[in-house]
All heavy atoms as TSV, in Angstrom:
chain	resi	resn	atom	element	x	y	z
A	1	MET	N	N	2.056	4.125	-4.496
A	1	MET	CA	C	1.420	2.887	-4.884
A	1	MET	C	C	-0.063	2.995	-4.590
A	1	MET	O	O	-0.444	3.429	-3.500
A	1	MET	CB	C	2.066	1.747	-4.091
A	1	MET	CG	C	1.415	0.419	-4.219
A	1	MET	SD	S	1.904	-0.320	-5.748
A	1	MET	CE	C	1.126	-1.873	-5.665
A	2	GLN	N	N	-0.890	2.614	-5.546
A	2	GLN	CA	C	-2.325	2.609	-5.339
A	2	GLN	C	C	-2.929	1.371	-5.974
A	2	GLN	O	O	-2.582	1.018	-7.106
A	2	GLN	CB	C	-2.984	3.841	-5.934
A	2	GLN	CG	C	-2.680	5.106	-5.184
A	2	GLN	CD	C	-3.508	6.267	-5.688
A	2	GLN	OE1	O	-3.955	6.279	-6.819
A	2	GLN	NE2	N	-3.704	7.252	-4.842
A	3	LEU	N	N	-3.810	0.705	-5.236
A	3	LEU	CA	C	-4.571	-0.436	-5.736
A	3	LEU	C	C	-6.038	-0.175	-5.449
A	3	LEU	O	O	-6.390	0.281	-4.364
A	3	LEU	CB	C	-4.163	-1.722	-5.016
A	3	LEU	CG	C	-2.768	-2.264	-5.231
A	3	LEU	CD1	C	-2.516	-3.425	-4.281
A	3	LEU	CD2	C	-2.614	-2.735	-6.653
A	4	SER	N	N	-6.869	-0.491	-6.406
A	4	SER	CA	C	-8.300	-0.361	-6.197
A	4	SER	C	C	-8.981	-1.548	-6.851
A	4	SER	O	O	-8.875	-1.741	-8.068
A	4	SER	CB	C	-8.801	0.952	-6.805
A	4	SER	OG	O	-10.176	1.092	-6.536
A	5	THR	N	N	-9.638	-2.366	-6.040
A	5	THR	CA	C	-10.349	-3.549	-6.507
A	5	THR	C	C	-11.692	-3.612	-5.787
A	5	THR	O	O	-11.929	-2.851	-4.848
A	5	THR	CB	C	-9.550	-4.843	-6.212
A	5	THR	OG1	O	-9.545	-5.071	-4.802
A	5	THR	CG2	C	-8.121	-4.761	-6.729
A	6	PRO	N	N	-12.562	-4.525	-6.190
A	6	PRO	CA	C	-13.812	-4.699	-5.436
A	6	PRO	C	C	-13.566	-5.134	-3.990
A	6	PRO	O	O	-14.431	-4.962	-3.139
A	6	PRO	CB	C	-14.540	-5.796	-6.204
A	6	PRO	CG	C	-13.961	-5.783	-7.571
A	6	PRO	CD	C	-12.546	-5.335	-7.407
A	7	PHE	N	N	-12.375	-5.666	-3.699
A	7	PHE	CA	C	-12.048	-6.137	-2.354
A	7	PHE	C	C	-11.595	-5.012	-1.434
A	7	PHE	O	O	-11.508	-5.189	-0.226
A	7	PHE	CB	C	-10.965	-7.215	-2.412
A	7	PHE	CG	C	-11.331	-8.343	-3.319
A	7	PHE	CD1	C	-10.661	-8.529	-4.512
A	7	PHE	CD2	C	-12.357	-9.209	-2.993
A	7	PHE	CE1	C	-11.005	-9.567	-5.363
A	7	PHE	CE2	C	-12.707	-10.253	-3.835
A	7	PHE	CZ	C	-12.034	-10.421	-5.028
A	8	GLY	N	N	-11.259	-3.861	-1.998
A	8	GLY	CA	C	-10.828	-2.741	-1.191
A	8	GLY	C	C	-9.861	-1.847	-1.934
A	8	GLY	O	O	-9.537	-2.077	-3.097
A	9	THR	N	N	-9.400	-0.829	-1.228
A	9	THR	CA	C	-8.417	0.088	-1.800
A	9	THR	C	C	-7.212	0.170	-0.869
A	9	THR	O	O	-7.343	0.093	0.351
A	9	THR	CB	C	-8.992	1.502	-1.993
A	9	THR	OG1	O	-9.442	1.996	-0.736
A	9	THR	CG2	C	-10.130	1.518	-2.982
A	10	TYR	N	N	-6.057	0.305	-1.476
A	10	TYR	CA	C	-4.792	0.404	-0.746
A	10	TYR	C	C	-3.991	1.527	-1.364
A	10	TYR	O	O	-3.945	1.673	-2.593
A	10	TYR	CB	C	-4.012	-0.910	-0.849
A	10	TYR	CG	C	-2.596	-0.810	-0.330
A	10	TYR	CD1	C	-2.317	-0.960	1.013
A	10	TYR	CD2	C	-1.543	-0.546	-1.192
A	10	TYR	CE1	C	-1.032	-0.859	1.494
A	10	TYR	CE2	C	-0.245	-0.437	-0.719
A	10	TYR	CZ	C	0.002	-0.597	0.613
A	10	TYR	OH	O	1.288	-0.490	1.093
A	11	SER	N	N	-3.378	2.329	-0.530
A	11	SER	CA	C	-2.472	3.355	-1.037
A	11	SER	C	C	-1.347	3.556	-0.038
A	11	SER	O	O	-1.520	3.379	1.168
A	11	SER	CB	C	-3.206	4.680	-1.280
A	11	SER	OG	O	-3.640	5.230	-0.060
A	12	SER	N	N	-0.190	3.887	-0.562
A	12	SER	CA	C	0.947	4.223	0.290
A	12	SER	C	C	1.709	5.365	-0.385
A	12	SER	O	O	1.780	5.442	-1.607
A	12	SER	CB	C	1.862	3.014	0.502
A	12	SER	OG	O	2.424	2.596	-0.715
A	13	GLN	N	N	2.237	6.236	0.454
A	13	GLN	CA	C	2.978	7.375	-0.076
A	13	GLN	C	C	3.984	7.867	0.948
A	13	GLN	O	O	3.859	7.598	2.138
A	13	GLN	CB	C	2.034	8.504	-0.477
A	13	GLN	CG	C	1.260	9.108	0.671
A	13	GLN	CD	C	0.325	10.210	0.208
A	13	GLN	OE1	O	0.211	10.489	-0.970
A	13	GLN	NE2	N	-0.348	10.841	1.139
A	14	LEU	N	N	4.960	8.588	0.461
A	14	LEU	CA	C	5.975	9.211	1.305
A	14	LEU	C	C	5.829	10.716	1.206
A	14	LEU	O	O	5.572	11.254	0.131
A	14	LEU	CB	C	7.376	8.821	0.841
A	14	LEU	CG	C	7.768	7.363	1.019
A	14	LEU	CD1	C	9.089	7.093	0.335
A	14	LEU	CD2	C	7.865	7.023	2.486
A	15	GLN	N	N	6.011	11.375	2.342
A	15	GLN	CA	C	5.994	12.832	2.361
A	15	GLN	C	C	7.226	13.318	3.099
A	15	GLN	O	O	7.587	12.763	4.137
A	15	GLN	CB	C	4.759	13.361	3.095
A	15	GLN	CG	C	3.469	13.200	2.372
A	15	GLN	CD	C	2.315	13.809	3.142
A	15	GLN	OE1	O	2.403	14.021	4.341
A	15	GLN	NE2	N	1.216	14.079	2.452
A	16	THR	N	N	7.866	14.336	2.563
A	16	THR	CA	C	8.968	14.977	3.257
A	16	THR	C	C	8.398	16.147	4.047
A	16	THR	O	O	7.752	17.029	3.490
A	16	THR	CB	C	10.022	15.476	2.262
A	16	THR	OG1	O	10.453	14.389	1.452
A	16	THR	CG2	C	11.222	16.050	2.988
A	17	LEU	N	N	8.625	16.132	5.338
A	17	LEU	CA	C	8.107	17.180	6.212
A	17	LEU	C	C	9.085	18.346	6.265
A	17	LEU	O	O	10.267	18.195	5.941
A	17	LEU	CB	C	7.866	16.607	7.604
A	17	LEU	CG	C	6.863	15.451	7.662
A	17	LEU	CD1	C	6.734	14.931	9.087
A	17	LEU	CD2	C	5.513	15.873	7.133
A	18	PRO	N	N	8.614	19.523	6.672
A	18	PRO	CA	C	9.485	20.711	6.707
A	18	PRO	C	C	10.734	20.544	7.570
A	18	PRO	O	O	11.761	21.168	7.296
A	18	PRO	CB	C	8.578	21.805	7.278
A	18	PRO	CG	C	7.194	21.352	6.968
A	18	PRO	CD	C	7.235	19.861	7.012
A	19	ASP	N	N	10.670	19.700	8.606
A	19	ASP	CA	C	11.854	19.523	9.457
A	19	ASP	C	C	12.845	18.515	8.891
A	19	ASP	O	O	13.836	18.190	9.524
A	19	ASP	CB	C	11.438	19.123	10.877
A	19	ASP	CG	C	10.752	17.768	10.933
A	19	ASP	OD1	O	10.484	17.180	9.861
A	19	ASP	OD2	O	10.477	17.292	12.047
A	20	GLY	N	N	12.589	18.005	7.672
A	20	GLY	CA	C	13.524	17.100	7.019
A	20	GLY	C	C	13.243	15.626	7.247
A	20	GLY	O	O	13.926	14.778	6.693
A	21	THR	N	N	12.258	15.297	8.057
A	21	THR	CA	C	11.921	13.897	8.280
A	21	THR	C	C	10.992	13.399	7.182
A	21	THR	O	O	10.388	14.181	6.445
A	21	THR	CB	C	11.249	13.688	9.661
A	21	THR	OG1	O	10.069	14.477	9.706
A	21	THR	CG2	C	12.179	14.087	10.789
A	22	ILE	N	N	10.891	12.101	7.084
A	22	ILE	CA	C	10.043	11.472	6.073
A	22	ILE	C	C	8.885	10.786	6.774
A	22	ILE	O	O	9.071	10.075	7.755
A	22	ILE	CB	C	10.848	10.458	5.242
A	22	ILE	CG1	C	11.947	11.190	4.477
A	22	ILE	CG2	C	9.946	9.700	4.295
A	22	ILE	CD1	C	12.888	10.285	3.747
A	23	GLN	N	N	7.691	11.014	6.262
A	23	GLN	CA	C	6.496	10.389	6.817
A	23	GLN	C	C	5.943	9.390	5.801
A	23	GLN	O	O	5.761	9.721	4.627
A	23	GLN	CB	C	5.444	11.452	7.118
A	23	GLN	CG	C	4.183	10.913	7.741
A	23	GLN	CD	C	3.181	12.026	8.044
A	23	GLN	OE1	O	3.122	13.037	7.342
A	23	GLN	NE2	N	2.410	11.839	9.092
A	24	TYR	N	N	5.693	8.163	6.275
A	24	TYR	CA	C	5.127	7.107	5.436
A	24	TYR	C	C	3.653	6.973	5.782
A	24	TYR	O	O	3.295	6.774	6.942
A	24	TYR	CB	C	5.860	5.787	5.697
A	24	TYR	CG	C	5.304	4.602	4.951
A	24	TYR	CD1	C	5.491	4.469	3.589
A	24	TYR	CD2	C	4.609	3.605	5.622
A	24	TYR	CE1	C	4.993	3.381	2.900
A	24	TYR	CE2	C	4.110	2.507	4.946
A	24	TYR	CZ	C	4.304	2.404	3.584
A	24	TYR	OH	O	3.806	1.319	2.913
A	25	ILE	N	N	2.796	7.099	4.785
A	25	ILE	CA	C	1.356	7.020	4.999
A	25	ILE	C	C	0.827	5.809	4.231
A	25	ILE	O	O	1.047	5.680	3.027
A	25	ILE	CB	C	0.642	8.297	4.519
A	25	ILE	CG1	C	1.193	9.504	5.260
A	25	ILE	CG2	C	-0.860	8.178	4.692
A	25	ILE	CD1	C	0.749	10.822	4.696
A	26	ARG	N	N	0.133	4.943	4.956
A	26	ARG	CA	C	-0.424	3.719	4.379
A	26	ARG	C	C	-1.904	3.679	4.712
A	26	ARG	O	O	-2.298	3.868	5.858
A	26	ARG	CB	C	0.277	2.519	4.998
A	26	ARG	CG	C	-0.275	1.191	4.589
A	26	ARG	CD	C	0.436	0.099	5.414
A	26	ARG	NE	N	0.057	-1.217	4.991
A	26	ARG	CZ	C	-0.948	-1.918	5.504
A	26	ARG	NH1	N	-1.693	-1.412	6.450
A	26	ARG	NH2	N	-1.212	-3.127	5.057
A	27	ARG	N	N	-2.722	3.421	3.700
A	27	ARG	CA	C	-4.170	3.332	3.921
A	27	ARG	C	C	-4.689	2.042	3.295
A	27	ARG	O	O	-4.379	1.732	2.149
A	27	ARG	CB	C	-4.882	4.515	3.276
A	27	ARG	CG	C	-4.647	5.810	3.983
A	27	ARG	CD	C	-5.590	6.896	3.463
A	27	ARG	NE	N	-5.413	8.102	4.234
A	27	ARG	CZ	C	-4.654	9.119	3.848
A	27	ARG	NH1	N	-4.020	9.077	2.705
A	27	ARG	NH2	N	-4.533	10.186	4.612
A	28	LEU	N	N	-5.487	1.335	4.062
A	28	LEU	CA	C	-6.139	0.116	3.580
A	28	LEU	C	C	-7.600	0.194	3.996
A	28	LEU	O	O	-7.908	0.282	5.179
A	28	LEU	CB	C	-5.483	-1.128	4.165
A	28	LEU	CG	C	-6.128	-2.464	3.806
A	28	LEU	CD1	C	-6.096	-2.697	2.298
A	28	LEU	CD2	C	-5.439	-3.604	4.531
A	29	GLN	N	N	-8.475	0.189	3.012
A	29	GLN	CA	C	-9.904	0.226	3.280
A	29	GLN	C	C	-10.540	-1.021	2.677
A	29	GLN	O	O	-10.396	-1.279	1.474
A	29	GLN	CB	C	-10.542	1.477	2.688
A	29	GLN	CG	C	-10.036	2.754	3.318
A	29	GLN	CD	C	-10.631	3.984	2.670
A	29	GLN	OE1	O	-10.890	4.003	1.488
A	29	GLN	NE2	N	-10.844	5.016	3.468
A	30	LEU	N	N	-11.233	-1.781	3.520
A	30	LEU	CA	C	-11.902	-2.992	3.090
A	30	LEU	C	C	-13.402	-2.826	3.295
A	30	LEU	O	O	-13.833	-2.394	4.363
A	30	LEU	CB	C	-11.402	-4.198	3.896
A	30	LEU	CG	C	-9.900	-4.475	3.821
A	30	LEU	CD1	C	-9.518	-5.583	4.782
A	30	LEU	CD2	C	-9.505	-4.831	2.409
A	31	PRO	N	N	-14.205	-3.166	2.299
A	31	PRO	CA	C	-15.651	-3.029	2.463
A	31	PRO	C	C	-16.207	-4.117	3.385
A	31	PRO	O	O	-15.646	-5.215	3.475
A	31	PRO	CB	C	-16.182	-3.205	1.034
A	31	PRO	CG	C	-15.169	-4.051	0.361
A	31	PRO	CD	C	-13.842	-3.669	0.975
A	32	ARG	N	N	-17.269	-3.805	4.045
A	32	ARG	CA	C	-17.936	-4.784	4.906
A	32	ARG	C	C	-18.961	-5.528	4.061
A	32	ARG	O	O	-20.141	-5.166	4.031
A	32	ARG	CB	C	-18.605	-4.086	6.070
A	32	ARG	CG	C	-17.601	-3.449	7.012
A	32	ARG	CD	C	-18.308	-2.952	8.217
A	32	ARG	NE	N	-18.852	-4.114	8.911
A	32	ARG	CZ	C	-18.747	-4.337	10.210
A	32	ARG	NH1	N	-18.136	-3.459	10.949
A	32	ARG	NH2	N	-19.263	-5.400	10.753
A	33	THR	N	N	-18.499	-6.512	3.343
A	33	THR	CA	C	-19.366	-7.280	2.460
A	33	THR	C	C	-18.833	-8.706	2.337
A	33	THR	O	O	-17.734	-9.000	2.776
A	33	THR	CB	C	-19.473	-6.596	1.078
A	33	THR	OG1	O	-20.439	-7.276	0.294
A	33	THR	CG2	C	-18.152	-6.601	0.347
A	34	ARG	N	N	-19.602	-9.528	1.713
A	34	ARG	CA	C	-19.184	-10.912	1.466
A	34	ARG	C	C	-18.989	-11.107	-0.034
A	34	ARG	O	O	-19.677	-10.492	-0.835
A	34	ARG	CB	C	-20.226	-11.892	1.984
A	34	ARG	CG	C	-20.340	-11.873	3.480
A	34	ARG	CD	C	-21.395	-12.856	3.918
A	34	ARG	NE	N	-21.539	-12.804	5.348
A	34	ARG	CZ	C	-21.166	-13.779	6.164
A	34	ARG	NH1	N	-20.644	-14.877	5.666
A	34	ARG	NH2	N	-21.336	-13.659	7.455
A	35	PHE	N	N	-18.065	-11.989	-0.354
A	35	PHE	CA	C	-17.790	-12.301	-1.748
A	35	PHE	C	C	-17.988	-13.785	-1.977
A	35	PHE	O	O	-17.913	-14.590	-1.045
A	35	PHE	CB	C	-16.349	-11.908	-2.116
A	35	PHE	CG	C	-16.107	-10.430	-2.045
A	35	PHE	CD1	C	-15.522	-9.861	-0.935
A	35	PHE	CD2	C	-16.486	-9.611	-3.083
A	35	PHE	CE1	C	-15.304	-8.500	-0.850
A	35	PHE	CE2	C	-16.276	-8.240	-3.019
A	35	PHE	CZ	C	-15.681	-7.687	-1.898
A	36	ALA	N	N	-18.197	-14.141	-3.228
A	36	ALA	CA	C	-18.386	-15.548	-3.578
A	36	ALA	C	C	-17.086	-16.317	-3.367
A	36	ALA	O	O	-15.984	-15.748	-3.447
A	36	ALA	CB	C	-18.830	-15.663	-5.035
A	37	ARG	N	N	-17.219	-17.574	-3.110
A	37	ARG	CA	C	-16.057	-18.438	-2.905
A	37	ARG	C	C	-15.149	-18.445	-4.131
A	37	ARG	O	O	-13.932	-18.556	-4.016
A	37	ARG	CB	C	-16.555	-19.855	-2.613
A	37	ARG	CG	C	-15.476	-20.814	-2.225
A	37	ARG	CD	C	-16.060	-22.144	-1.890
A	37	ARG	NE	N	-16.944	-21.986	-0.723
A	37	ARG	CZ	C	-17.439	-22.984	-0.038
A	37	ARG	NH1	N	-17.193	-24.216	-0.402
A	37	ARG	NH2	N	-18.212	-22.765	0.996
A	38	THR	N	N	-15.717	-18.280	-5.302
A	38	THR	CA	C	-14.924	-18.290	-6.539
A	38	THR	C	C	-14.038	-17.052	-6.670
A	38	THR	O	O	-13.111	-17.038	-7.482
A	38	THR	CB	C	-15.853	-18.381	-7.764
A	38	THR	OG1	O	-16.781	-17.301	-7.714
A	38	THR	CG2	C	-16.597	-19.713	-7.779
A	39	ASP	N	N	-14.317	-16.002	-5.891
A	39	ASP	CA	C	-13.505	-14.777	-5.929
A	39	ASP	C	C	-12.257	-14.869	-5.062
A	39	ASP	O	O	-11.453	-13.936	-5.057
A	39	ASP	CB	C	-14.334	-13.573	-5.461
A	39	ASP	CG	C	-15.432	-13.214	-6.438
A	39	ASP	OD1	O	-15.286	-13.533	-7.629
A	39	ASP	OD2	O	-16.430	-12.607	-6.007
A	40	TYR	N	N	-12.092	-15.952	-4.340
A	40	TYR	CA	C	-10.972	-16.056	-3.405
A	40	TYR	C	C	-9.610	-15.910	-4.082
A	40	TYR	O	O	-8.749	-15.199	-3.550
A	40	TYR	CB	C	-11.035	-17.361	-2.607
A	40	TYR	CG	C	-9.960	-17.431	-1.560
A	40	TYR	CD1	C	-10.025	-16.637	-0.416
A	40	TYR	CD2	C	-8.857	-18.263	-1.717
A	40	TYR	CE1	C	-9.028	-16.671	0.542
A	40	TYR	CE2	C	-7.854	-18.303	-0.765
A	40	TYR	CZ	C	-7.949	-17.516	0.358
A	40	TYR	OH	O	-6.957	-17.538	1.294
A	41	PRO	N	N	-9.346	-16.536	-5.241
A	41	PRO	CA	C	-8.022	-16.334	-5.869
A	41	PRO	C	C	-7.723	-14.863	-6.181
A	41	PRO	O	O	-6.599	-14.403	-5.997
A	41	PRO	CB	C	-8.092	-17.172	-7.147
A	41	PRO	CG	C	-9.101	-18.227	-6.840
A	41	PRO	CD	C	-10.120	-17.553	-5.964
A	42	ALA	N	N	-8.720	-14.116	-6.610
A	42	ALA	CA	C	-8.512	-12.685	-6.893
A	42	ALA	C	C	-8.262	-11.919	-5.596
A	42	ALA	O	O	-7.438	-11.001	-5.557
A	42	ALA	CB	C	-9.718	-12.120	-7.629
A	43	TYR	N	N	-8.966	-12.278	-4.526
A	43	TYR	CA	C	-8.747	-11.647	-3.223
A	43	TYR	C	C	-7.333	-11.934	-2.729
A	43	TYR	O	O	-6.640	-11.039	-2.232
A	43	TYR	CB	C	-9.768	-12.151	-2.204
A	43	TYR	CG	C	-9.494	-11.690	-0.804
A	43	TYR	CD1	C	-9.732	-10.374	-0.430
A	43	TYR	CD2	C	-8.974	-12.561	0.143
A	43	TYR	CE1	C	-9.466	-9.936	0.863
A	43	TYR	CE2	C	-8.709	-12.136	1.432
A	43	TYR	CZ	C	-8.953	-10.825	1.782
A	43	TYR	OH	O	-8.681	-10.404	3.056
A	44	LEU	N	N	-6.889	-13.171	-2.891
A	44	LEU	CA	C	-5.540	-13.554	-2.477
A	44	LEU	C	C	-4.493	-12.757	-3.253
A	44	LEU	O	O	-3.511	-12.295	-2.670
A	44	LEU	CB	C	-5.349	-15.057	-2.692
A	44	LEU	CG	C	-4.155	-15.703	-2.049
A	44	LEU	CD1	C	-4.194	-15.543	-0.545
A	44	LEU	CD2	C	-4.109	-17.172	-2.409
A	45	GLU	N	N	-4.709	-12.546	-4.526
A	45	GLU	CA	C	-3.781	-11.751	-5.338
A	45	GLU	C	C	-3.754	-10.296	-4.854
A	45	GLU	O	O	-2.693	-9.671	-4.792
A	45	GLU	CB	C	-4.176	-11.814	-6.812
A	45	GLU	CG	C	-3.238	-11.076	-7.733
A	45	GLU	CD	C	-1.815	-11.609	-7.719
A	45	GLU	OE1	O	-1.582	-12.795	-7.411
A	45	GLU	OE2	O	-0.906	-10.812	-8.022
A	46	PHE	N	N	-4.907	-9.755	-4.499
A	46	PHE	CA	C	-4.990	-8.404	-3.937
A	46	PHE	C	C	-4.153	-8.307	-2.670
A	46	PHE	O	O	-3.357	-7.372	-2.505
A	46	PHE	CB	C	-6.455	-8.064	-3.663
A	46	PHE	CG	C	-6.686	-6.778	-2.922
A	46	PHE	CD1	C	-6.386	-5.552	-3.505
A	46	PHE	CD2	C	-7.239	-6.784	-1.657
A	46	PHE	CE1	C	-6.620	-4.365	-2.825
A	46	PHE	CE2	C	-7.483	-5.605	-0.967
A	46	PHE	CZ	C	-7.167	-4.389	-1.560
A	47	ARG	N	N	-4.279	-9.271	-1.780
A	47	ARG	CA	C	-3.508	-9.257	-0.528
A	47	ARG	C	C	-2.014	-9.454	-0.784
A	47	ARG	O	O	-1.174	-8.885	-0.092
A	47	ARG	CB	C	-4.024	-10.329	0.425
A	47	ARG	CG	C	-5.465	-10.131	0.892
A	47	ARG	CD	C	-5.662	-8.799	1.585
A	47	ARG	NE	N	-4.972	-8.762	2.841
A	47	ARG	CZ	C	-5.437	-8.228	3.957
A	47	ARG	NH1	N	-6.625	-7.673	3.961
A	47	ARG	NH2	N	-4.724	-8.222	5.044
A	48	ARG	N	N	-1.655	-10.240	-1.781
A	48	ARG	CA	C	-0.232	-10.434	-2.120
A	48	ARG	C	C	0.383	-9.144	-2.640
A	48	ARG	O	O	1.529	-8.825	-2.330
A	48	ARG	CB	C	-0.077	-11.551	-3.141
A	48	ARG	CG	C	-0.226	-12.914	-2.547
A	48	ARG	CD	C	0.022	-13.997	-3.558
A	48	ARG	NE	N	-0.097	-15.298	-2.915
A	48	ARG	CZ	C	-0.507	-16.393	-3.501
A	48	ARG	NH1	N	-0.846	-16.366	-4.780
A	48	ARG	NH2	N	-0.593	-17.523	-2.852
A	49	LYS	N	N	-0.359	-8.396	-3.446
A	49	LYS	CA	C	0.149	-7.115	-3.943
A	49	LYS	C	C	0.354	-6.127	-2.793
A	49	LYS	O	O	1.332	-5.376	-2.784
A	49	LYS	CB	C	-0.805	-6.533	-4.984
A	49	LYS	CG	C	-0.760	-7.265	-6.303
A	49	LYS	CD	C	-1.707	-6.642	-7.298
A	49	LYS	CE	C	-1.679	-7.401	-8.615
A	49	LYS	NZ	N	-2.617	-6.814	-9.593
A	50	ILE	N	N	-0.555	-6.133	-1.833
A	50	ILE	CA	C	-0.402	-5.271	-0.656
A	50	ILE	C	C	0.842	-5.670	0.123
A	50	ILE	O	O	1.636	-4.825	0.534
A	50	ILE	CB	C	-1.653	-5.346	0.242
A	50	ILE	CG1	C	-2.830	-4.701	-0.457
A	50	ILE	CG2	C	-1.400	-4.685	1.592
A	50	ILE	CD1	C	-4.149	-4.903	0.242
A	51	SER	N	N	1.032	-6.963	0.304
A	51	SER	CA	C	2.201	-7.452	1.034
A	51	SER	C	C	3.496	-7.050	0.331
A	51	SER	O	O	4.452	-6.615	0.976
A	51	SER	CB	C	2.124	-8.971	1.176
A	51	SER	OG	O	3.249	-9.468	1.837
A	52	ALA	N	N	3.532	-7.180	-0.988
A	52	ALA	CA	C	4.728	-6.802	-1.744
A	52	ALA	C	C	4.992	-5.302	-1.617
A	52	ALA	O	O	6.147	-4.875	-1.473
A	52	ALA	CB	C	4.570	-7.195	-3.208
A	53	ALA	N	N	3.945	-4.488	-1.651
A	53	ALA	CA	C	4.113	-3.041	-1.519
A	53	ALA	C	C	4.622	-2.683	-0.123
A	53	ALA	O	O	5.453	-1.784	0.030
A	53	ALA	CB	C	2.793	-2.332	-1.800
A	54	ASP	N	N	4.148	-3.380	0.903
A	54	ASP	CA	C	4.590	-3.107	2.267
A	54	ASP	C	C	6.041	-3.518	2.503
A	54	ASP	O	O	6.698	-2.976	3.378
A	54	ASP	CB	C	3.696	-3.808	3.283
A	54	ASP	CG	C	2.353	-3.118	3.442
A	54	ASP	OD1	O	2.226	-1.950	3.017
A	54	ASP	OD2	O	1.429	-3.749	3.987
A	55	LYS	N	N	6.530	-4.453	1.721
A	55	LYS	CA	C	7.912	-4.911	1.884
A	55	LYS	C	C	8.911	-4.071	1.093
A	55	LYS	O	O	10.115	-4.294	1.178
A	55	LYS	CB	C	8.033	-6.373	1.457
A	55	LYS	CG	C	7.336	-7.319	2.402
A	55	LYS	CD	C	7.454	-8.741	1.917
A	55	LYS	CE	C	6.658	-9.680	2.812
A	55	LYS	NZ	N	6.709	-11.058	2.322
A	56	ALA	N	N	8.411	-3.120	0.316
A	56	ALA	CA	C	9.303	-2.264	-0.478
A	56	ALA	C	C	10.228	-1.493	0.465
A	56	ALA	O	O	9.847	-1.109	1.568
A	56	ALA	CB	C	8.495	-1.298	-1.327
A	57	GLN	N	N	11.449	-1.286	0.015
A	57	GLN	CA	C	12.436	-0.607	0.840
A	57	GLN	C	C	12.785	0.751	0.242
A	57	GLN	O	O	12.716	0.957	-0.956
A	57	GLN	CB	C	13.698	-1.455	0.957
A	57	GLN	CG	C	13.449	-2.767	1.667
A	57	GLN	CD	C	14.721	-3.580	1.814
A	57	GLN	OE1	O	15.789	-3.168	1.388
A	57	GLN	NE2	N	14.593	-4.739	2.421
A	58	LEU	N	N	13.158	1.641	1.117
A	58	LEU	CA	C	13.543	2.989	0.734
A	58	LEU	C	C	15.029	3.154	1.018
A	58	LEU	O	O	15.503	2.784	2.091
A	58	LEU	CB	C	12.736	4.010	1.548
A	58	LEU	CG	C	13.098	5.467	1.382
A	58	LEU	CD1	C	12.729	5.938	-0.019
A	58	LEU	CD2	C	12.373	6.300	2.417
A	59	VAL	N	N	15.755	3.694	0.061
A	59	VAL	CA	C	17.186	3.936	0.232
A	59	VAL	C	C	17.409	5.442	0.263
A	59	VAL	O	O	17.006	6.164	-0.645
A	59	VAL	CB	C	17.998	3.311	-0.927
A	59	VAL	CG1	C	19.468	3.639	-0.780
A	59	VAL	CG2	C	17.782	1.812	-0.986
A	60	LEU	N	N	18.028	5.902	1.334
A	60	LEU	CA	C	18.328	7.321	1.475
A	60	LEU	C	C	19.798	7.557	1.135
A	60	LEU	O	O	20.675	6.851	1.619
A	60	LEU	CB	C	18.060	7.780	2.909
A	60	LEU	CG	C	16.640	7.577	3.412
A	60	LEU	CD1	C	16.528	7.967	4.873
A	60	LEU	CD2	C	15.662	8.383	2.579
A	61	LEU	N	N	20.062	8.552	0.312
A	61	LEU	CA	C	21.407	8.902	-0.082
A	61	LEU	C	C	21.721	10.305	0.391
A	61	LEU	O	O	20.911	11.230	0.236
A	61	LEU	CB	C	21.565	8.827	-1.604
A	61	LEU	CG	C	21.304	7.471	-2.251
A	61	LEU	CD1	C	21.357	7.601	-3.759
A	61	LEU	CD2	C	22.316	6.457	-1.766
A	62	LYS	N	N	22.887	10.462	0.960
A	62	LYS	CA	C	23.321	11.790	1.397
A	62	LYS	C	C	23.997	12.477	0.231
A	62	LYS	O	O	24.900	11.925	-0.404
A	62	LYS	CB	C	24.282	11.667	2.569
A	62	LYS	CG	C	24.717	12.993	3.118
A	62	LYS	CD	C	25.598	12.821	4.328
A	62	LYS	CE	C	26.021	14.166	4.853
A	62	LYS	NZ	N	26.847	14.036	6.033
A	63	THR	N	N	23.544	13.676	-0.084
A	63	THR	CA	C	24.150	14.438	-1.170
A	63	THR	C	C	24.766	15.707	-0.611
A	63	THR	O	O	24.347	16.226	0.425
A	63	THR	CB	C	23.088	14.818	-2.225
A	63	THR	OG1	O	22.080	15.611	-1.601
A	63	THR	CG2	C	22.448	13.582	-2.839
A	64	ASP	N	N	25.747	16.212	-1.284
A	64	ASP	CA	C	26.372	17.461	-0.891
A	64	ASP	C	C	25.611	18.596	-1.570
A	64	ASP	O	O	25.703	18.788	-2.766
A	64	ASP	CB	C	27.841	17.495	-1.310
A	64	ASP	CG	C	28.653	16.429	-0.607
A	64	ASP	OD1	O	28.312	16.136	0.573
A	64	ASP	OD2	O	29.588	15.882	-1.192
A	65	ALA	N	N	24.842	19.300	-0.774
A	65	ALA	CA	C	24.024	20.379	-1.344
A	65	ALA	C	C	24.544	21.730	-0.918
A	65	ALA	O	O	25.129	21.952	0.051
A	65	ALA	CB	C	22.577	20.227	-0.918
C-alpha cells in the first residue's frame, strides 16, 4: 500500500525473511508545514486511508509443500 499526498507519504509492506518469519514495515512521513483550513477535509481523508490500511488483516494458510 502506498499513499502520496501534499500532507505526507505512507507505505506499508510485508517481507518474508530467510528464517520464515514475516516482517511488516510501515512508514509515515509528514512534512513540517502548515496547510489552509480549507484543506482539512482532504487531510482527514488522508488519515482515514492510513487508518484503513493499518486495520488490514493478513491470513496465513498452511500448505503441504
